[in-house]
N, C-alpha and C positions, 0 to 999 in steps of 0.2 A: 248822122242818123242813129237813133237809139236802138239798141238791141236788148232783148230780155236777158237777164242774168241766168235764168233757168227755164227750161221747158219741161212741162210735165207730160209724159206719154202714158197712155192707158194700158200699154202692153209693151213687151220687149220687141214685138214685131213693128210697132209704131216707132219705137226708139231707133231700131235698125233702119227704117225707112227715112227718118229724119237725118241720121248720120250719112246715109247714102246721098241725100240731097245737099250735104255740105255742112250740116250743123255739127259743131265740135262735140264729141262724145261726153266730155265733162259738163256740158251745159244741159244734158238731158237726163232726167230722173224718171224712173218708172214708178207710178202709183196706180195700182190696179183699181178699177172702179168698184163700187160697192152697191149694196142694196140693203133694204130693211129686213133683217132676219126674222123679226117678229111678224112681219107681214107675210113672209114665205115660210111658214112653220107647218110642216105636214101633220103635226100632232093636233093643230088647231083648225086646219082648213079642210073642208069637205067639198069634194068635187061632184057629188052625186046629182045635185040639181042641174048643174051645167052639163053633165054627161047625159042626163035625160033630155035636156033641151037640144043638145047636138044630135040626138037621134041614133038610130041603129039598134040592133038587138043587144041584149046583155053580153053576147059573145063577140060583137063587133069591136075590132081594135080601132081606137081613135088615135090618129096620127095628126098632131097639131103643130102648126107653125105660127109663131107670133111675130108680127112685124109688118111694116108697110108692104103693100102688094106692088113690088117693083122688080125690075130685072136684077138690080143689085142684090136683092134678097133671095134670088133664085126661085121666084114663083113659078116660072115655066118648068124648071127642073122638079119642083115639088109635085106639080100636076102630073108630069111624066112618070115620076116614081110611084104615085098613087095608081096611075093607069097600069103600070107594070105589075104592081101587087094584085090588082083586080084581075088582070089577065092570068096571073099565076094561081088564081082561085082563092085568094085570101079574102076573108070577110073584114074589110077595112073601110073606114070613112076618113077622108082627109078634111081637116078643118083649117081654114086660113083665117086667122084673127088679125085684123088690121085693115087699113084702107090704102088706096093709092089712086093715081090718076087713070090707071088702065084697068080698073076693076071689071068693066064690061068686056074688055078684050080677054081677060083671064077666064071669065065665064064662057066666052066663045071657045077658048082653047079647051076647057073642060068638056064642052059639048062635042068638039071635034074629036077628042080622045075617047068619047063614049062613056065618060065617068060623071056626067052632070048630076046623077042621082047619088053618087058616092063622094061628092065634094060639097062642103058647106062653106059659104063665104059669110063668116060671122060678123064682119065689120069691126069697128073700133069697140073695145071693151075696157071697162075700168076694173073688172073683177079677174085680173090676170092670175092671181094665186089660185082661185077656184078653177079657172080654165086649165092651168097646169096640173092641178090635182085630178082633173077629169081625164087627162091624157094617158094613153098607154105608152106612147112614144112622143117625145118632143123633137121635132125636126128643125134644122136650121140650114138653109141652102145658100147662105151668103156667098157671093162670088168674089168678094174682095173689098178692100178699102173700108174695113169695119173697125179695125182696132181690136176690140174684144167684145163679142156680142153679149149684151147684158142679159138677155133672156136665158142664155146658157147658165149663167150664175144662178138665176132664179129657179130654173128647172132642176139643176143639181141640188139646190137647197131643198126643193120639194121631193127629192129622191126619185125623180122620173128618169126613165131610160132616155138617152139622148143620141141622136144621129146628127152629125154636123159636118160641114165642109171643112177641110183642113186648110183654111186660109187665115192669113194675118194672125191674130192672137188666139184664135180658137184652140190650136194645139197646146197653148200654154195652160188652158183650163181643162180640156178634155184629153185624157190619155187614152189613145186608141186601144180598145179591148179591155180597159180597166175601169174607166169612169164614163165610157161612152164609145161610140163608133165614129171614126173620122172617114169621110169619103172624099 
């Protein structure tokens, strides 16, 4: 049976997981994923139109999570966090950008939490740079098995504040308290 000579891992966390599964360390190289810096250039991207589309007052904080609406992406946790902010009296609107098989269930969760008017399900978008430019905070609630979440690289490039879970490769990109907050 043929085996690969080298395996490319997108983060040190993925490399460590492969080694834990029995892959020889010398066979694994880490090559971090990339993005188009020209596309995610805060000097060229204006989020004003998207911000107006997403609603809320000019003082409303937009907390945006980009990714599939799934348990793996922490969608339930995102909704609970928005509910906690609303209960604390914050003028906040949560925006979920992406789609999933359970979109209707997440809408019901938002209603059960009493935040349906404070959450926007924006669906699939191709204007992610503008979406990120509109954000006051970019959230990532991944629960694991991510490698390194691509939207975090893009949000950082756009100079947006980031709150992310401390799973897999996320701590390799986000330094808690310095380049974002890890939860």
